[in-house]
NUKE-355177 format. One line per 5 residues: number of its first residue (from 0); their letters; for each residue x, y, z of N, C-alpha, C. Coordinates in nm, 4 decimals, decimal comma. Example, Ala and Ser with C-alpha at 12.3 -4.5 7.8 and 13.67 -1.06 7.14 Angstrom:
// residues 2
0> as> 1,3190/-0,5690/0,7800/1,2300/-0,4500/0,7800/1,3200/-0,3300/0,7800; 1,2850/-0,2250/0,7080/1,3670/-0,1060/0,7140/1,2900/0,0030/0,7870
END
This chain:
// residues 87
0> xxxxx> 1,6229/2,3877/0,9603/1,6058/2,4241/0,8179/1,5007/2,3176/0,7591; 1,3974/2,3677/0,7074/1,2855/2,2732/0,6494/1,3186/2,2425/0,5012; 1,3194/2,1232/0,4668/1,3318/2,0645/0,3496/1,2004/2,0428/0,2712; 1,2127/2,0855/0,1402/1,0934/2,0640/0,0488/1,1352/1,9522/-0,0359; 1,0393/1,8729/-0,0970/1,0712/1,7772/-0,1978/0,9877/1,8062/-0,3204
5> xxxxx> 1,0364/1,8063/-0,4378/0,9729/1,8403/-0,5441/0,9961/1,7379/-0,6526; 0,8837/1,7082/-0,7337/0,8966/1,6144/-0,8433/0,8296/1,6848/-0,9697; 0,9019/1,6865/-1,0707/0,8624/1,7511/-1,1945/0,8195/1,6199/-1,2938; 0,7130/1,6340/-1,3526/0,6718/1,5203/-1,4500/0,5945/1,5796/-1,5623; 0,5992/1,5005/-1,6771/0,5200/1,5517/-1,7874/0,3620/1,5460/-1,7644
10> xxxxx> 0,3031/1,6482/-1,7861/0,1602/1,6527/-1,7527/0,0669/1,5397/-1,7734; 0,1017/1,4618/-1,8850/0,0204/1,3401/-1,9163/0,0404/1,2312/-1,8185; 0,1598/1,2294/-1,7396/0,1867/1,1395/-1,6535/0,1564/1,1596/-1,5033; 0,0819/1,2846/-1,4908/0,0329/1,3231/-1,3617/-0,0546/1,2308/-1,2982; -0,1523/1,1748/-1,3815/-0,2577/1,0675/-1,3508/-0,1896/0,9655/-1,2715
15> xxxxx> -0,0649/0,9188/-1,2794/0,0045/0,7975/-1,2409/0,0290/0,8300/-1,0785; 0,0475/0,9496/-1,0384/0,0811/0,9838/-0,9037/-0,0254/0,9643/-0,8189; -0,0193/0,8852/-0,7126/-0,1130/0,8669/-0,6133/-0,1365/1,0014/-0,5136; -0,2570/1,0581/-0,5261/-0,2757/1,1833/-0,4500/-0,3368/1,1422/-0,3098; -0,2436/1,1352/-0,2177/-0,2677/1,1096/-0,0661/-0,3710/1,2186/-0,0224
20> xxxxx> -0,4835/1,1771/0,0463/-0,5625/1,2918/0,0986/-0,5149/1,3398/0,2364; -0,4295/1,2631/0,3069/-0,3958/1,2982/0,4464/-0,2580/1,3708/0,4491; -0,2088/1,4027/0,3454/-0,0658/1,4803/0,3384/-0,0920/1,5951/0,2431; -0,0307/1,7205/0,2941/-0,0360/1,8316/0,2204/0,0665/1,8385/0,1158; 0,0293/1,8846/0,0005/0,1237/1,9089/-0,1154/0,0594/2,0090/-0,1999
25> xxxxx> 0,1466/2,0695/-0,2821/0,0900/2,1649/-0,3725/0,1359/2,1028/-0,5395; 0,0606/2,1625/-0,6217/0,0834/2,1281/-0,7706/0,0646/2,2569/-0,8383; 0,1656/2,2551/-0,9226/0,1641/2,3788/-1,0256/0,1862/2,3316/-1,1690; 0,1468/2,3997/-1,2687/0,1928/2,3534/-1,4048/0,2770/2,4597/-1,4589; 0,3584/2,4162/-1,5506/0,4496/2,5117/-1,6176/0,4786/2,4722/-1,7558
30> xxxxx> 0,5495/2,5275/-1,8506/0,5891/2,4821/-1,9589/0,7457/2,4885/-1,9545; 0,8096/2,3782/-1,9806/0,9598/2,3677/-1,9891/1,0194/2,4497/-2,0955; 1,1511/2,4567/-2,1039/1,2165/2,5455/-2,1999/1,1966/2,4961/-2,3414; 1,1771/2,3802/-2,3637/1,1339/2,3278/-2,5094/0,9993/2,3058/-2,5253; 0,9068/2,3773/-2,4549/0,7612/2,3585/-2,4948/0,6880/2,2485/-2,4406
35> xxxxx> 0,7503/2,1624/-2,3492/0,6856/2,0530/-2,2806/0,6069/2,0955/-2,1577; 0,4797/2,0525/-2,1520/0,3865/2,0874/-2,0422/0,4317/1,9889/-1,9238; 0,4690/2,0511/-1,8148/0,5013/1,9766/-1,6935/0,4262/2,0198/-1,5758; 0,4035/1,9296/-1,4896/0,3504/1,9650/-1,3629/0,4444/1,9265/-1,2510; 0,4506/2,0262/-1,1526/0,5369/2,0160/-1,0414/0,4618/2,0015/-0,9090
40> xxxxx> 0,5024/1,8864/-0,8377/0,4439/1,8407/-0,7146/0,5396/1,8692/-0,6051; 0,4988/1,9367/-0,4961/0,6010/1,9744/-0,3828/0,5188/1,9436/-0,2606; 0,6135/1,8836/-0,1713/0,5612/1,8500/-0,0316/0,6756/1,8719/0,0665; 0,6406/1,8582/0,1899/0,7436/1,8581/0,2991/0,7567/1,7039/0,3444; 0,6757/1,6251/0,2952/0,6804/1,4832/0,3409/0,7812/1,4063/0,2341
45> xxxxx> 0,8969/1,3684/0,2946/0,9920/1,2818/0,2040/0,9382/1,1586/0,1726; 0,8463/1,0863/0,2502/0,7894/0,9526/0,2202/0,7073/0,9734/0,1035; 0,6153/1,0812/0,0961/0,5375/1,1030/-0,0005/0,6089/1,1245/-0,1348; 0,7050/1,2059/-0,1361/0,7877/1,2383/-0,2555/0,8554/1,1097/-0,3045; 0,9158/1,0137/-0,2176/0,9606/0,8868/-0,2513/0,8641/0,7971/-0,3097
50> xxxxx> 0,7351/0,8100/-0,2591/0,6304/0,7401/-0,3169/0,6003/0,7601/-0,4649; 0,5983/0,9051/-0,4812/0,5822/0,9538/-0,6094/0,6902/0,8930/-0,7173; 0,8081/0,9176/-0,6675/0,9145/0,8726/-0,7487/0,9064/0,7244/-0,7775; 0,8657/0,6443/-0,6841/0,8604/0,4935/-0,6889/0,7487/0,4653/-0,8080; 0,6419/0,5413/-0,7989/0,5383/0,5190/-0,8934/0,5817/0,5386/-1,0386
55> xxxxx> 0,6442/0,6551/-1,0549/0,7067/0,6747/-1,1774/0,8066/0,5883/-1,2259; 0,8945/0,5451/-1,1373/0,9835/0,4530/-1,1769/0,9129/0,3150/-1,2135; 0,8152/0,2662/-1,1448/0,7425/0,1472/-1,1799/0,6726/0,1475/-1,3137; 0,6532/0,2778/-1,3613/0,5964/0,2868/-1,5025/0,7010/0,3352/-1,5955; 0,8206/0,3393/-1,5552/0,9411/0,3781/-1,6380/0,9251/0,5148/-1,7076
60> xxxxx> 0,8777/0,6100/-1,6347/0,8517/0,7480/-1,6922/0,9530/0,8454/-1,6364; 0,9984/0,9392/-1,7151/1,0964/1,0438/-1,6825/1,0447/1,1365/-1,5689; 1,1372/1,1944/-1,4902/1,0933/1,2961/-1,3917/1,2205/1,3515/-1,3369; 1,1908/1,4740/-1,2737/1,3187/1,5259/-1,2160/1,2837/1,5387/-1,0537; 1,3594/1,4923/-0,9654/1,3398/1,5107/-0,8205/1,4265/1,6034/-0,7549
65> xxxxx> 1,3795/1,6757/-0,6777/1,4745/1,7877/-0,6081/1,4462/1,7875/-0,4617; 1,5495/1,8126/-0,3837/1,5356/1,8424/-0,2441/1,5869/1,9860/-0,2315; 1,5036/2,0751/-0,1810/1,5164/2,2208/-0,1615/1,4996/2,2748/-0,0212; 1,5811/2,3756/0,0184/1,5502/2,4523/0,1225/1,5226/2,5947/0,0928; 1,5336/2,6782/0,1992/1,4943/2,8145/0,1663/1,6044/2,8830/0,0777
70> xxxxx> 1,7120/2,8237/0,0686/1,8326/2,8882/-0,0188/1,8263/2,8277/-0,1563; 1,7590/2,7240/-0,1793/1,7520/2,6776/-0,3215/1,7747/2,5230/-0,3119; 1,8085/2,4631/-0,4371/1,8181/2,3229/-0,4378/1,9390/2,2683/-0,3611; 1,9131/2,1652/-0,2745/2,0290/2,0915/-0,2252/2,0767/1,9674/-0,2998; 1,9507/1,9103/-0,3695/2,0058/1,8019/-0,4473/1,9028/1,7907/-0,5704
75> xxxxx> 1,9508/1,7322/-0,6813/1,8532/1,7232/-0,8008/1,8905/1,5938/-0,8632; 1,7934/1,5189/-0,9133/1,8274/1,3990/-0,9845/1,7195/1,3921/-1,1117; 1,7703/1,3813/-1,2176/1,7010/1,3832/-1,3487/1,6931/1,2158/-1,3877; 1,5863/1,1720/-1,3847/1,5728/1,0267/-1,4123/1,5056/1,0008/-1,5653; 1,5674/0,9095/-1,6348/1,5332/0,8748/-1,7693/1,5353/0,9922/-1,8539
80> xxxxx> 1,6238/1,0784/-1,8497/1,6426/1,1931/-1,9389/1,5173/1,2675/-1,9783; 1,4628/1,3449/-1,8808/1,3383/1,4100/-1,9133/1,3584/1,5189/-2,0245; 1,2666/1,5156/-2,1350/1,2870/1,5970/-2,2414/1,2804/1,7474/-2,2093; 1,2276/1,7891/-2,1058/1,2178/1,9294/-2,0652/1,3487/1,9832/-2,0018; 1,4455/1,8805/-1,9733/1,5721/1,9236/-1,9196/1,6770/1,9015/-2,0223
85> xx> 1,6380/1,8645/-2,1323/1,7428/1,8473/-2,2565/1,7700/1,9663/-2,3277; 1,9018/2,0063/-2,3374/1,9240/2,1239/-2,4245/1,9920/2,0947/-2,5449
END
């Protein structure tokens, strides 16, 4: 079963994430439920996803990290109360 790793981050914080050229990842943009623009990074490389999270942690930025498989989310972690996940 292939795992995918996803990071959601506020669009303005996207510039902080190191875009490695030797690893495949996808990026998409969306608008959260309360109108916040977020970018979603997804990769099959767990190390890359951990690196993204580490960079965001180092800058004290909120994000959502998920581990997914073909059936949906296996794990989800909301860090520093991301505003797009507040209801």
